[in-house]
NUTINU-660557 format. One record per residue: x, y, z of N, C-alpha, C, O in turn. Coordinates in steps of 0.05 Angstrom, whole numbers, padded with zeros to 5 digits, always signed. Example, Ala and Ser with C-alpha at 12.3 -4.5 7.8 and 13.67 -1.06 7.14 Angstrom:
BEGIN
+00264-00114+00156+00246-00090+00156+00264-00066+00156+00285-00066+00169/+00257-00045+00142+00273-00021+00143+00258+00001+00157+00268+00023+00161/
end
This chain:
BEGIN
+02168+02089+01701+02157+02115+01709+02171+02135+01691+02196+02135+01688/+02155+02152+01680+02165+02174+01664+02168+02198+01683+02149+02203+01698/+02190+02212+01684+02195+02232+01699+02193+02258+01687+02200+02261+01663/+02183+02278+01701+02185+02307+01692+02212+02319+01696+02228+02310+01712/+02216+02340+01680+02241+02353+01681+02239+02375+01703+02260+02381+01714/+02217+02385+01711+02215+02409+01729+02214+02401+01758+02208+02418+01774/+02219+02375+01766+02218+02367+01792+02240+02346+01797+02247+02331+01780/+02253+02346+01822+02272+02327+01825+02260+02298+01826+02238+02293+01836/+02276+02278+01814+02265+02251+01811+02259+02242+01839+02238+02230+01842/+02274+02245+01860+02267+02233+01886+02241+02242+01896+02227+02227+01911/+02234+02267+01889+02207+02279+01898+02185+02266+01883+02165+02258+01895/+02189+02264+01858+02170+02248+01840+02164+02221+01850+02141+02212+01850/+02186+02207+01861+02182+02179+01870+02167+02181+01897+02149+02166+01902/+02175+02201+01916+02159+02207+01936+02131+02211+01932+02115+02201+01948/+02124+02225+01914+02094+02229+01906+02080+02202+01897+02056+02199+01900/+02096+02184+01888+02084+02157+01881+02080+02144+01907+02060+02130+01910/+02097+02147+01925+02094+02134+01954+02069+02145+01964+02050+02131+01973/+02069+02172+01963+02043+02187+01974+02016+02175+01963+01997+02169+01977/+02017+02174+01937+01994+02164+01925+01986+02135+01935+01962+02130+01939/+02006+02117+01939+02002+02093+01949+01990+02092+01976+01972+02076+01982/+02001+02111+01992+01990+02113+02020+01961+02127+02021+01945+02120+02039/+01955+02145+02003+01929+02158+02002+01907+02140+01992+01884+02142+01999/+01919+02120+01972+01899+02102+01962+01893+02077+01983+01877+02060+01979/+01910+02080+02005+01909+02057+02025+01920+02032+02017+01913+02011+02028/+01939+02035+01998+01951+02008+01988+01970+01999+02008+01978+01976+02008/+01979+02018+02024+01997+02012+02048+01983+02022+02073+01973+02045+02073/+01981+02005+02094+01971+02014+02119+01994+02018+02141+02017+02010+02139/+01985+02032+02161+02006+02035+02184+02018+02011+02193+02004+01992+02200/+02046+02009+02192+02061+01987+02201+02067+01968+02179+02084+01951+02183/+02056+01971+02155+02064+01954+02133+02093+01961+02124+02102+01984+02125/+02105+01940+02116+02131+01943+02105+02131+01950+02077+02117+01938+02061/+02148+01971+02071+02151+01982+02047+02172+01966+02030+02190+01954+02041/+02168+01965+02006+02189+01951+01986+02214+01963+01992+02215+01987+02000/+02235+01946+01988+02262+01955+01994+02273+01977+01975+02262+01981+01954/+02296+01992+01983+02306+02010+01967+02314+02001+01939+02311+02015+01919/+02326+01976+01940+02336+01960+01918+02311+01956+01899+02309+01964+01876/+02291+01942+01912+02267+01937+01895+02255+01960+01881+02247+01959+01858/+02254+01984+01897+02241+02008+01886+02260+02019+01865+02250+02028+01844/+02286+02019+01868+02304+02028+01847+02300+02013+01821+02300+02025+01800/+02294+01986+01822+02289+01971+01798+02263+01977+01788+02261+01978+01764/+02244+01980+01803+02216+01987+01792+02213+02015+01779+02198+02019+01760/+02227+02034+01791+02229+02059+01780+02251+02064+01758+02252+02085+01745/+02267+02045+01755+02289+02048+01738+02309+02071+01741+02317+02085+01722/+02315+02073+01770+02334+02093+01775+02358+02081+01794+02359+02058+01804/+02377+02099+01797+02398+02091+01814+02389+02087+01844+02373+02102+01855/+02400+02065+01857+02391+02061+01884+02395+02085+01902+02382+02088+01922/+02416+02104+01894+02423+02129+01910+02399+02147+01908+02393+02161+01928/+02385+02149+01886+02363+02166+01883+02338+02156+01900+02322+02171+01912/+02337+02129+01900+02313+02118+01917+02320+02121+01944+02303+02129+01959/+02348+02117+01954+02356+02123+01982+02346+02152+01992+02334+02156+02013/+02353+02170+01973+02344+02199+01977+02313+02202+01983+02305+02217+02000/+02298+02187+01967+02270+02188+01973+02263+02176+01998+02246+02188+02012/+02274+02154+02007+02269+02142+02032+02277+02163+02055+02263+02168+02074/+02300+02175+02052+02309+02192+02072+02289+02216+02074+02283+02226+02096/+02280+02225+02052+02260+02247+02053+02236+02240+02068+02226+02256+02083/+02227+02216+02064+02200+02207+02073+02204+02200+02104+02185+02200+02120/+02230+02193+02112+02237+02186+02138+02239+02214+02152+02230+02216+02174/+02250+02234+02141+02253+02261+02156+02224+02272+02158+02219+02287+02178/+02205+02267+02140+02179+02278+02144+02162+02261+02162+02139+02268+02168/+02172+02238+02173+02157+02221+02193+02138+02203+02179+02120+02192+02192/+02140+02197+02153+02119+02182+02138+02126+02151+02142+02110+02134+02149/+02154+02148+02138+02163+02118+02144+02184+02119+02168+02193+02139+02178/+02189+02093+02173+02212+02090+02192+02229+02065+02185+02219+02048+02171/+02252+02062+02195+02269+02041+02190+02275+02025+02214+02282+02034+02236/+02271+02001+02209+02278+01980+02231+02307+01967+02222+02307+01951+02203/+02327+01973+02234+02351+01962+02221+02352+01935+02221+02345+01921+02239/+02362+01927+02195+02364+01899+02188+02339+01885+02177+02338+01863+02166/+02319+01902+02181+02290+01889+02175+02281+01905+02149+02277+01892+02129/+02279+01930+02149+02270+01947+02126+02255+01971+02136+02255+01978+02160/+02243+01984+02118+02225+02006+02121+02196+02000+02125+02187+01981+02112/+02180+02015+02142+02154+02012+02146+02139+02040+02147+02150+02062+02151/+02114+02036+02142+02096+02061+02141+02094+02067+02172+02091+02049+02188/+02096+02092+02179+02093+02102+02206+02065+02097+02213+02048+02096+02196/+02058+02094+02241+02030+02092+02253+02013+02118+02240+01990+02115+02230/+02024+02141+02242+02010+02164+02233+02018+02173+02204+02014+02196+02197/+02028+02154+02187+02039+02159+02161+02018+02171+02142+02022+02190+02128/+01995+02158+02144+01972+02167+02130+01964+02199+02135+01960+02214+02116/+01963+02206+02160+01958+02233+02168+01980+02251+02162+01976+02274+02155/+02004+02241+02164+02024+02259+02156+02027+02264+02125+02036+02285+02115/+02018+02244+02111+02018+02246+02081+01997+02267+02072+02002+02283+02055/+01972+02266+02086+01954+02283+02079+01959+02310+02086+01950+02328+02071/+01972+02316+02107+01982+02343+02114+02002+02355+02095+02001+02378+02086/+02021+02337+02090+02040+02346+02069+02030+02350+02042+02038+02368+02028/+02011+02333+02034+02000+02340+02007+01981+02363+02006+01977+02374+01985/+01969+02369+02030+01949+02392+02030+01966+02416+02029+01960+02435+02016/+01988+02415+02044+02006+02440+02044+02021+02443+02016+02025+02466+02007/+02027+02425+02004+02037+02426+01978+02018+02438+01956+02025+02456+01940/+01992+02426+01958+01972+02439+01941+01966+02466+01946+01963+02483+01928/+01964+02473+01971+01955+02503+01978+01976+02519+01971+01969+02541+01962/+02004+02512+01972+02026+02530+01968+02033+02530+01939+02042+02551+01929/+02030+02509+01926+02044+02506+01897+02020+02508+01876+02020+02526+01860/+02003+02490+01878+01982+02482+01858+01958+02505+01856+01953+02516+01835/+01947+02510+01880+01924+02528+01881+01928+02556+01871+01910+02567+01859/+01952+02567+01877+01958+02592+01867+01958+02594+01836+01949+02614+01824/+01970+02573+01824+01973+02572+01796+01944+02568+01782+01939+02576+01760/+01926+02554+01797+01900+02549+01787+01884+02574+01787+01870+02580+01767/+01886+02592+01812+01871+02614+01814+01882+02635+01794+01866+02651+01783/+01906+02633+01789+01916+02652+01770+01905+02646+01740+01896+02663+01725/+01908+02621+01734+01894+02613+01708+01863+02621+01708+01853+02633+01689/+01851+02615+01728+01819+02623+01729+01817+02652+01722+01801+02660+01706/+01836+02669+01735+01834+02698+01731+01841+02705+01703+01827+02721+01690/+01861+02693+01692+01869+02700+01663+01846+02692+01642+01841+02705+01621/+01832+02669+01651+01813+02659+01632+01785+02670+01636+01767+02662+01622/+01781+02689+01659+01755+02702+01666+01738+02683+01677+01714+02685+01673/+01746+02661+01692+01729+02642+01703+01723+02651+01733+01739+02662+01747/+01699+02645+01740+01691+02652+01769+01687+02626+01783+01684+02606+01770/+01686+02626+01808+01678+02604+01825+01652+02594+01820+01647+02570+01826/+01633+02612+01810+01609+02600+01801+01611+02584+01776+01596+02564+01774/+01627+02591+01758+01633+02573+01734+01645+02548+01740+01641+02530+01725/+01658+02545+01760+01670+02520+01768+01651+02500+01781+01658+02476+01783/+01628+02508+01789+01609+02492+01807+01598+02470+01786+01594+02447+01795/+01593+02474+01762+01582+02454+01742+01604+02436+01739+01599+02412+01739/+01631+02445+01735+01653+02426+01730+01658+02410+01754+01666+02387+01751/+01654+02420+01779+01660+02404+01802+01640+02381+01806+01645+02360+01817/+01618+02387+01797+01595+02366+01800+01605+02343+01779+01605+02319+01786/+01611+02350+01756+01620+02334+01735+01643+02316+01743+01642+02292+01737/+01665+02327+01757+01686+02313+01765+01687+02302+01790+01708+02291+01797/+01666+02304+01807+01665+02294+01835+01661+02265+01837+01641+02256+01826/+01676+02251+01850+01676+02221+01852+01666+02216+01879+01681+02220+01898/+01639+02208+01882+01631+02202+01912+01643+02180+01926+01636+02176+01949/+01662+02166+01915+01675+02140+01927+01700+02150+01939+01713+02135+01954/+01710+02177+01934+01734+02186+01945+01725+02205+01968+01710+02225+01965/+01734+02197+01990+01730+02213+02016+01755+02223+02028+01755+02236+02049/
end
């Protein structure tokens, strides 16, 4: 995974977890790959991966069964949607609207583009 400089690595790894959850690659109660396995996959220090797991656990997305591993929480999908919506509305949407304003684009202008990029398989 190639990391961006403007965001902490553990949060970028968390975003990859969120993507897996939103794509339903992991379901409620599924065992998550281990900290060590994820560190190898992402080519990062296990401490960085541990920080990701702690973050996800603090947000209630995953939970730990001592001696067994980490699992996706029963409401992990819903929590992920809520977290990602909040992030989008607070961080990405303001930048998007500012760019629209600078470029002189209106919401009407976006309708044609929305139709072009809409994917009916994504709900």
